[in-house]
N, C-alpha and C positions, 0 to 999 in steps of 0.2 A: 258395301256391295252385297246384294242379295244373292244368296247361293241356295239353290233348291237341291235337296237331297235325291238322289236316284234311288228307286225302290229296288233292292236287290234281294227280295225275299226268296226267290227260287235258286240263288247262287249256292253251288256246292262248295264246301270248304272241309279241309282236314284240320280238326281240332283235338286237342288232348284236354280231358277234364282236369288232369293234374296241373295243367298250366293255367286254367281258367279260374281256379278257386284261389284266392289270395292266401299267402302263407300265414297271416295272422287271423284267419277267419275262425269264429267260435267253434265250428265242427272240426276243424283241423286240430284245435286245442283239446276238444273232448276226445278225438280218436287217438291223439297222442298220449293222453293222461292215463288210460286204462286199457288193459288187454281184453278185448271183446271175445276172444276165443274161449275165455273162461265160462261163457254162457253155455258152450256145448256140454260142459260137465253138469250144469244144472238140469238141462232138458234131455239128457241121453236117455233116461229111463222112460220117457214119454214117447219115444218113437220106436217103431219096429225095426229090427236090424236087417232082415233079409225078405221082407214081404211088404206089399203095398205099393201105392204110387209115390214117385219121388216127391219129397216136400219142398216147400220154400225154406230156404236157409233160416233157421231160428234167429241167428244174429241179425239177419236183414229185418226180421219181424220186430225184434226188440229196438233196432235202430230207428225204424219207422215210428214206433210208439214214443220213443225218446224225442224225436223231432216234433211230434205233436205236443208234447208236454213242455219242452224247452221254449217253443215259440208260441205257446198258448193257442193253438189251432183247435177250434171248437169241436170237430168231428173227424172221424177216420177217413170218411169219404173226401172231405176237404183236404185232409192231410195228403192222401194219395194223389189228388190232383196237383197239389203244390210240388210234391216230390217229382212227379212226372215232368214238370216244366222248370224246375229250379236245378241249376247246375250244381250248386254246393250240395243240395240234398242228394242228388244222384251220386256225387263223388263220395258222400259219407256212407251210403249204402252199398256202393261198389257196382252200380249199374251204369253201363255206357248209354249214350243218347239214342241209339237204335234198338234198345231192349225195353220191352214192356214192363212196367212196374207191377207187383202183385196187386191182385183186385182187393178193394177194401174189405169185402166180405171175408176173404181168406185170413186177413189180419184179425178182424173182429171175431171169427170163429175160433181161431187158436187162442186168443186171450180169454175167450168166454168159456171154452170147453176143454182146452188142452193144458194151458199154463195155469195151474191152480194157485191157490193162496201161498202154498209153500214155495213155488217157484218165484213168485213176486217177492216173498220175504227174503229169499236168497239174494236176489238182485239187490234189494234195499240194503241188506247188511254187507254184501260184497262191496258196494260203493263206500260205505262207511268204514270198512276195514282197510280199503285203499287209502282213505283220507287219514286214518289213524297211523297207518305205516309211514305216511309222509310227515307225521307230527303236526297235522292241522287241527286235531280234535283237542278241545280243552274242556273236560268234563267235570271240573272241580265244582262248578256251579251248574245246575240244570234249571232252565227256565220252562214253566209249564203254563199252558192256557189252552183254550178251545175256541174254534171258529165254526160258524155255521156255513153250510153250503146249500143253496137252493136245490130242491129235488125236482126231478122231472115229473111233476104231478100238479094237476089243477085242483086248486083249493075248493072249487065248486063240486068236485066229484069226491064226496066224503060220506062216511056213514059212522054212526055211533055204535060202539062195541065195548062189551064188558071184558076186561082183560085182568089177569091176576096181578096183584101188586108185586113188584120186584123186591125179593128178600134182601135185607142189608147183609153184606158180606161179613160184617163183624158182629152179627146178631148173637152168635153163640158166646163170644168173648164178653159182649156187653151184658148178656144175661147173667153170666157167672159173676161179673163185677157188681151188678145190682144186687144179686143174692147175698154176696159177701158183705156189701155195704149195709144191707138190711139187717143181717145177722150181728154186725158190729154195733148196730143201734138197737138191738133187742127186738127186731121185728121178725115175723115169720117169713121165710123166703118163699118166692113164687114157685109153684109147680110147673114143670116143663111140659105143657100139654100142646106144644106146636104141631106135634105129629097127628094128634087126634082132631084138631080143628082143620076144616077145609080152608085152602089159601083165600085170603081176602081179595076181593075183586074191586075194581074201579071202573067207571065208565069213561071212556076216552074217545076222541074223534080220530078215525084212521082214514087214510086215502084208499079209495077203491082202485087207483091206478098203480100206486106203489105202497102197499100196506106197511112195509118195514120202515118208512120214513116217519117223521113226527111233526106235530104242529109247533111252529116257532113263532113267538110273538113277544117282543121286548122293546120297551121304550118307543121310539119313533119308527122302529122297523116295521115294514108291511108284514101282515100275518101271512104265513105260507107254510107249506110242507118242506121240510129240510132234514139234512143230516149234519152232525156236528163232528169235527175232526179234533179230537183231543190230542195235543201235540206237546212234545218235549224237545228242546233244542240246547245246544252248548253255548259257551260264551263266544264261539265264532259263527253262530247262526247255522251250523249243521243240524239238521232234524235227525235226533237220535232214537225217536220213538213216536208212534202214533197208534191211537185207538178210535175207531169210528163208530158212532152210535146214532140212533134216531135223534132228531132235533129237540125233542122234549125231555132228554135226559140230563139232569143237572151235572155241572162239572165235578162237584164233589163225589157223585155216585160213580162216575166213570174213571175216577183218579186211581183206584186200586189196580185194575188191569194195566193201566199205562205205567203206573209206578213199579209194578212187577217186571215189566219189560225192561225199564231203565236199571233196575237193580240187577237183573240177569245179565245184562251186557256191560253195564258201567257201575259196578259196586264201589268204585273208588270215589264217587262223588260225595261231596261234603255238605253241599247246600242246595236246597230246593227253593226257588224263587217263584211265587205265585201270587194271584190277587186274592182279595178277601173271600171270594167264593170258596176258596180252599181252606179257609181258617175254621175248620170244624173240629169238634174234640177228637174224633177218630183219626183224622189226618194228622193233627198235631201230635197225637199219641204215637201213631205209627212212625213218624219222622224222627222225633226226639228219642224214642225208645231204641231206634237203630243207631243212635250216636251221631246223628246228622241234625242240621239246623233248617227250620222253615223261615224263610225271609218273606214277609207279607206286609200288608198295609193296614191302615187304620180302618176299622169298621164302624160305620155310623150306627149308633144304637137306634133300636126300633121302639121308642117310648111314645107315649100319648102326649099331645101338646098340653101345655100349661100344667105339667106335672113335675114332680121331682125328677131331677136327672138321674141316670142309672148309677152314677158313681157316688151318689149320696147314700146308697145302701151298701154298707161295708160289712165284709165277711170277717168275723172273729174266729180264726182258727183254733184258738185255745179253748174257747167254750163252745165251739161249733154252733154259733149263732149268727144271725145278720142283724146289724145295728142300723135302725131306720134314721132319717134326718132329725127326728125329735128324740134321739138317744133312747129309744125303746128297743128291747131285744125281741126278735122274731125267732122262735125256737123251732128246732127240727121237728117235723111232723112225720113224714114218710119219704121213701124213695120209690118212684113210680117205675113201670116197665120201660118207659123211654130213657131211663137213666138219669133222671133229674131228681135231686133232693128238693123236698118242698119245705120251706121255712115259713110258719105262719105266725101272725101277731095275735094278741089277746083282744077279742072285741070289746070287752068292757073298758079296756084302756084306750082303745082307738076311738070309742064312741065320743069321747070329749076332747079328742085331739084338735087343735086349732087349724092344722093343715091337712085334715082328713080328705077333704075334696081334691087336693093335689096328689093324694096317695092311693086311694081306693074308693070305688063306689059299690063295694059289695054290701049286700043287704044285711049280713051279720057283722059289718064293720071289721072285717078281717083282711089283712094284706098278706098275699102269698108272693114270695120271692123264690124263683127256681134256681138251682145251681147243679150243673152237670157233675157227675162223679169224676169225669176226666177234665174238669175245668182248669186244673193246675197246669196242664199242657198248653192250653189256650193262653193262659197268663204268661207262660214261658215264652210263646211266640209274640205276645204283646211287649214283653221285656226286650227280646232280641230286636224288635222292630226299631228301638230307639238307639241301638248301637250304630256307630258311624259306618262300620264296615258293611253291615247288611243293609243300611239305609242307601248306601251307594249302590249296592248290588241290585236293589229293587228299582232304583232310578234307571238302571240299565235295561229294565224289562222292556220299555218301549222301544228300544234300539235292537233288541234280541228277538223275542218271540212275536212281538207285534209287528216287527219289520218282516219277519218271515211270512206272516199272514198277508201283509200288504203286497209283498212281491208275488206270492202265490196267486192272489186274486187279480192284480193289475197286470202282471207280466206273464203269468203262466196259465191264465183261464180257469182259476179255481172258484170263481164266483158262484157258478151253478154247474151241475152235472146232468149229462144226458143219459147216464146209466140208472138202472133201476135195481133195487135189492141191495141189502147190506153187503153181501159178499163182493158184488161187482163194484160198488162204490168204495169199499175198502181197498180192493186191488188198484182201482183207479187213483185213489189219494196216495197210496204208497208209491205207486210209479211216478206220480208227479213230484213227490218229495225226493225220490231217488234221482230224478232228473235235475231238480234243483241243487241237490248235493254234488252231483257229477259236474254241473256247470261251474259251481264254486271251486271245486277241486281242480278242474282243468285250467281255469283262469289263474288260480294261485300257482300252479306248477309252471305254467307259461310265464307268468311274471317273475318267478324265481329264476328261470333259465334266461330271461330276456329283461334285465333290469332297466329301469327308466334312465334317460340320459343324465338326470340330476343325481343319480345315485340312489334313487328311491327314498330320498329324504321326505319325511312328512312335516307338514306345516299346519298350523291352525287347528281345524277340527280333527284331522287325522292324528296330530300329536296328543290331543286330549283322549281320544279313543285308545290309542295305543297305551298311554299311561294307566287308563282304568283297566285294561285287559290284563294288566300284571297281576300276579298272585297276591291276594291279601294275606296278612298275617292273622289267621283265625284264632280267636282267644280260647276256643273250646277244644278239648281233646277228643279224638276220633278213634274208633277201634282199628287195630292194625289188620285184623283178619276180615275177610268178606262176611257180612251179616247175612243170616238165612232170610229167605223170602217169607214174609208173613202170610 
């Protein structure tokens, strides 16, 4: 029987938001997981006590932004439209149906001018502290990687500009190491004339719309202006640190500020899991010198085709020589400013070598092999790579940090940003990761209080993940005290 519904759009009803929102709704879990009144302590100094116009409740402002990031809404304007019409959103911010929600410009102004980077950092650390108190953080192994975020800038609106080269953070330590190595080999040390020379400049393409973004072009990705979020997470996928840079900054360059943050808040970690972009001499040295381990992957050698493989040149530590595939010695020549020892062959011997074409095309028939002064640390990372414990940890990388990036982009709208400027994008990224951490914390607390009917037994994939997440017996000894930041 056909039944036509009567239109009752103008019917008056008495309803309660408390009864309209399901008890297992995500926003109910989030509201129950954490005490939002703590926000008042963070922002108390940003408001006048006895003067000025009454403000919008800061807790309401933060809850609105959390709704935007949790549900991946693209803009604040669209977020306020959704909050105005959605019963669950209104319940979450505490606004009844007949009360107008704040204007989107009010929320935008507060997060652009009032709530500074320190406030956003407080919120980010506050959520992590709550997760740690519940026992959900597992920071024994830290997973590190970076992901690019498309900037709000047209690639056609660009200009070429000469900018100073970014100085390496470890330049002073490397300079001292190079001079020490030169003195040990009877060479004259380099003079430190860095203060006398003007900073080196390089020409780069900058956006006229957002000058703080950087050009990103890798593989099959479309060339664009972008930012990069260098991120660290724990074994339970909680984001524990993030450092945002322009999109043209290499992962290894941005590692130090990110690792400083990790060491400051989680000095108990024992392993850093990262891809081959982080397997540089300085990063290996810093991690291993602190008594920790770098778990990384195989790096494909960058050698010319139809030549001798890289492993055919063997370093003889006793004689400090490099042995070539034809069993000739390449003797130490010098240590350059970049920290590489140069080992050169004898031209009169190589001239008659049967495989010289596979070795060198130098006019003097000389073969030069470079070896970094910190190469021993890279070899330690290569040795660790073959251990079953760290091999398994690296296998988990795609389920940890890569999964964090996938969720952030697919579920929480982090594929591109509508904000401009490094400061605003940094706050936006940290709030997004804070919302993701809060969502995970809320769901885990809810599931702990409301176990599944089957007793929460894991089967199949869940069992394998649970087994992997158990602590591994680390074969190396680690310092008992907190190491100082480098």
